[in-house]
N, C-alpha and C positions, 0 to 999 in steps of 0.2 A: 849176767843181766845188765842191760844198758842203763846206767844210773840216770841218764838223761830223761828216762821215762818215769822215774820215781817222782810222785807228785806230793812232796812234803813241804809246802810253803808255810813255814811256821814263823811267826813274828814275835816281837817283844822287845824289851830293852835290857841291855847288859850294863849294869851299873859300873861306874869307874872303880869303886872299891873292889868289886868282884874281879874285874879285869886285872887290876894290879896284883891281886893275890894269885890269880892263875898264871900270869906272866912270871911272877916271882918264883913260882914253883918249878919253872923249867929253864933256869939260867945255867944249868950245869954244862951246856954246850952252846954258848953264845955264838952268833954269827952276825957280822956287821951288815950283810946284805940279805940274809935269810930271815925266816920267821922267828918270832919269839916263841919258844916251845911252851905250849899251854900246860903240859903235864910232864912228869918224869917218864922214863921208859915204861912201857906196858908189859915188857917181857916178864918181869918178876910177878906181875899180877896174873898174867896168863898161865904161869907155871903153877900157881896155887888154884885150888878149887873154890871159886867164888860162892858166896852165900846166895840164897834165893831172895829175890826182891819181895818184900812184904806187900800184901794187898790181895784183893779178890780177883780171881781169874774167871772170865765169862766166855762161854761159847757164843759168838755173835751170829753165825750162819745157822739159824734154826728156824723151824716153822713156828706157828702160833702155839702149837702143842708141845714144842720142845724137841722135835725130831731134827737131827742134823741134816745139812745139805747133802744131797746125793751125788753132786758133781762139784769139782773144785772151784775155789774163789780166790780173789786177789785183793789185797788191801790198797785202797786209794788215798784215804785221808781221815783225819779226825777234826771235829769241831774244836774251838779254842779250849772249852772246858772238858773235852774228852767224852761228852755224853752221846755224841752222834758219830757213828762210824760209817764212812762211805766205802763201798767195796763193789767189785765186779764179780759176777758169777753166771755160769750157765745152768746152774741148778734150777729145775722147774718147780720145786716144791717149797720155795721160800714165801711166795705170795700166791693167793688164789688166782686162777685163770692164766697162769704163765705157761702158755702153750706155743710160744713163737719159736721154740727150739734153738735159741741163740743166746749170746751173752747179753746181760743187762746190767745196769748200775742200780744199786740198792742203798738206801739210807736206813741204818738201824738206830733206834732210840733206846739206849741202855736203861733208861729210867722206866719207860712205859713198856718196853719189850716189843714195840711196834716196828715192823720192817716195811718200808715203802719203796716201790719200784720208781726210780727216777726217770728212766728212759721211756717215757710215755708222752703222747701228745697232750695238748691242753684239755681234751675231753677224756683222757685216760687210755686212749688206744696205744698199744705198743708201737714203737718206732722201728722200722725195718733197718737192719744193719747189724754191725758187731761192735758196739761201744766197749771200751775198756779203760783201764786206769791211765794209759798214756795220754798226756795232754788234758787230764781231768783235774779240776780243782773246785773248791767251794769256799764261800765266805766263812769267817770264823764262827758265825752262828748257824751255819748250815742252811740258811735261807735260800741261797742261790747256789746252783751247781753248774759249772761250765764243762762242756765235753764236746768232742768232735765225732762226727758220724757221716759216713759217705762223703768225705771231703768237704764237709760243712761244719761250722762251729755253732753250738746252741747254748743257751742259758735257760735252765729250768728253775722256776720258783717253786720250791718244795712246799710252801705254805698255801699258795693259791692254785697250784697246778699249771700255771701259765708257762708255755714253751715259746721261746723266741729264738729265731735264727739271727745271729749277730754278725756272721761273716757275710760279705757281699753276695748278691745273687750270682749264680753261675754265668760266666761269659761277660760279666761287667768290668772285670779287671783284665786289661789286655795281657795276653801271653801267660795267664795264670789259670791252672786247671782245677785248683782247689785250695783248701785252707786246713791248718792243723793247729791243735792246742786250744787254749782258752784259760788264761790265768786272770783271776779277778782281784781287784783292789778290795780292801776290807769292807768298804761301804757298798760294794757291788755296783758302783756307777761306771767303772772302767774295766774293759776286758781286752787283753792283748792276745793275738794269735799270729801265726806265720803263714806265708803264702807258699803254695806248691807250684813252681813255674813249669811251663811246657819244657819238654826235653827233646833233644835230637840224638839219634843213635850214631856213635862214632865208629862202631865196629868193635869186634873182640869183646862183646858183652859190656861195652862201656857207653854210658849216656852222659850228656852234658846239659845243664840248664840253659835255656835260651836267654833268660834274664836272671839276675841274682834272686835268691830266696830272701825275702824281707819280712819285717814285722809290721803289723797294722794294729791300730788301737781304735776301738769303738767306745764312744761316750754314750752310755745307755740312758743318760738323762736328756741329752740333746739329740742323740741319734747320729752325730757326726762320726765319720771314719777318716783317719789320717794314716799315711804311711810314714813310719819312723825312719830316720836316717841311719840305717844299720850298715850301709856301705857308702862309698863316695865315688861318684862317676863310674858306677858299675865295676869297681875293683873289689873283688871279694864278695862274700855274702854271709848272711846269718846262717848258723848251723841249726837246722830245724830241731825243735823240741827242747832247745836249751835256752830258756829265757824265763824271766820272772818280773813281777811288778811289786813295788814296795807297798807296805800296808796302807799308806796314805795316798797311794796312786800318783806320786810325784816323780818316781824314778823307775826306769826299766833296765834290767840287766840282761845281757845276751852275750853269746859267743859269736864272733865274726872273724872271717879270714881277711877282711879288708885291712890294708896296711896304712891307710891315710886318714883314719878317724881321729887320731890324736898325734901330736908332734912327737918325734923320737921313737916311733914304733918301727924298729928296724930288725926285729928278731926273725922275720920271715915266717912266722907261725900264727895260727889263730890265737886270739886273746879274749879275755873277758872284759867287757865294757859296761859302763853304766851311763845311761842317758838321763839327764835331768830335764824333765818335761816343763819345769817352771822357767828356767833361764836358758834352755836350749843348749847346754854344754854337755860334752861327753868326756868321761874320764876313763883311764885304764885301771881296771881293778886287779888284773893278774900281774902284780908287781911286788917286789920286796918291800919291806918296811922303809927302806931308803928310797923307794920310788924307781928302782931299776926294773925294766920290763923282764918278765919271765923268759928264761932261755932253757930249752930242752924239754919242755912239756909237750907230750905227743897229742894230748887232747884234754878237754875239760868236761866235767860232769855237772849237769843241771845246777846253775846258779839259783840260790834261794835266799830271799831276804829274811834274816832273823829279826831285824828291826828296820826302821827307815834308813838307818845309816850303817847297818851291819849286814854284810853279804857273805854267805857260805857257798863254797863250790869245791868240787873234787878235781884232782889233777891226775894225769896218767903219766907215769914215769918220773924218775928223779930229775931235778932241775936246780937252778940257783935259788928257788924257793925252799927247797929241801926235799925230803922223801915224798913219794906219791902218797896222797891221802886227802882227807877233808880239811880245808882251810877256812879261816874266818878273816875277812877283810874289813877293817874299820875305815869307812869312806871319808871320815873327817880327819882322823890322825894319820891315816895311811898304814897303820900297824897291821902286819900280816901274821896270823897265828896258826900254827899247825894244831888242829884239834885232835885228829886221830890218824895214824898211819894206815895205809892199805893193808899191810901185813897183820895189823891188829883188828881189822874190820872197817877201816875208814871208807872203803869203797861202797859200803852199805849204810853209812852213818847218817843220822838226822839229829838235829838239835831242838831242844825245848826253846820256848820263847825268850827266856832269860839267858840262853846259851850255856847254862850250867850243866844240864843233863844231856848226854848223848846216847842214843839207842842205836844198836847195830847188831849184825849177825856175824858169827865167827864159826868156822868149821871145827868140829870136835872129833869127827871120825869120817875119813874119806870125804864125800861130798855132802854129808849131813851137817847141818848147822844149827846153832841155838841162838836165841836172842839175848843180848846182854844190855845192861844199863850202867853207864859210868858217870859218877858225880865228879865233874872236873874240879870242883873246889876241894873236896876231901880225898879224891883219888880212889874212892871205894867203888868196886865193880860188883854187880849182882846179876844173877840169872833171872830173866823175865819169863822165858818159856819153860815154866815149871808148874806142876800140879799144886793143889792146895796142901798136899802132904809134903811138898818139897822135892818131889822127884823131877829131875830135869827131863825135858822132852826126849822121847826115844825115837822120834822121826826128825825130818828136816824142818826147821823153822826159819822163815825168811820174810822179807818185805816189811820190816818194822817201820811204823810211823808213830810219832809222838805228839801229844796235844801241846798247844802253845803254853798251857798252864803247867805242863810237865807232870800232870797227875794221872795220865793214862798212856799206855803204849798198846797199839794194836799190831797184830802180825798174823801171818798165815803159817799153818803147820800141818804136816801129815802125821804127826805123832798120835799114838793110840792111848797114851797114858795121862793126858792132861785133864780130862773130865770123865765123869761116869754118868750115864752109860757111854761106852766107847763109840765114837763116830765110825762111819764106814771106813774100812781099811784102805790106806793109800790116798784118800781124798783130802785135798788141802782145805782145811776149815779156817775161818777167821776167829781169832780170840782177842779179847781186850783185857788188859791187866791194869788194875788200879794201883797207882804208885803213891806210897805215903811220903809226904813232903813236910 
């Protein structure tokens, strides 16, 4: 699964005390130009059978009468407190009148048990298309949800029902055929999305963009739309679906193949950049703690702001940063920290708002995976995808998302032993686990 589509924009603040403890735990293999290891090796932990995470497990994808969804679903995100679960599903039995026969976005309130269909017009009429979790985000309170549909980007107010198209009207941006994504600032006043340029066919099943793919930002308060400088003089372009906005809306992170956005970028590879919208500066985020640009990384996975100054992103392949995995970059100090290696589940990992808890999936038998939670401060690892009796999931469990508060983890699973009565066999259901902190 392409991690660039994973929509887990979780924010918060990592205290200096916690950071110093985590860095101190991983100095058994210091490297002057690489990351400070946040934890000791996970191999010993993986060899042991972890305990089950305490807390209530709930089936999210149910009807008002408690019947499970009849068709599979995918996790999109969680509200900051973990009470609201955003997911995509083709199941027709989750809300009354769902007869459009296609995918929809839903918001589930764990307190009230109410499931609301998000992808409807202002008057409640379903929207034509196939919305999914790719490029879908919501504000921490779940008030606004941004999503893309039919090459357009929309924002839905889940409280008033108002639907607003935030991407420019078709044909108004020269040589652009559509738009993708929709990442929201915490207050819901800013939304960032990418352009889909026109293409020319070069032969041999190869196409090329006529102009670079770029990012645009709409201010929902003023209505203004600006194009962000994600390339320079059309050298390189932003890699679609790999971008994020900071909680306070002052910074935008993105992956670009442009080689002249910052001085000294000579690695000849795409990099992770952060644009400061306040002072107009751009910094290189994919660099070692000593500021050396990354060398050897084949690709990067979805940058996500953990706080206004902490950026998480995944790497593909070993490099001078270290092993491939999930990394955390401090934009103030420059410190680069390896959170979780890919071989341990880093390619699926997401962080809580204080960066202490990391949720991820790891294969346990063939292609079947389970959801785990690791406390980066204590090193304790627990199984999340387990029943109330402590039985680990007997099917595949993937797509973990964690609330900013770290109190809830939601995931999808085809397991038949997590709740009773058992859901339809082989159908991916969405579950939410309360985490004791």
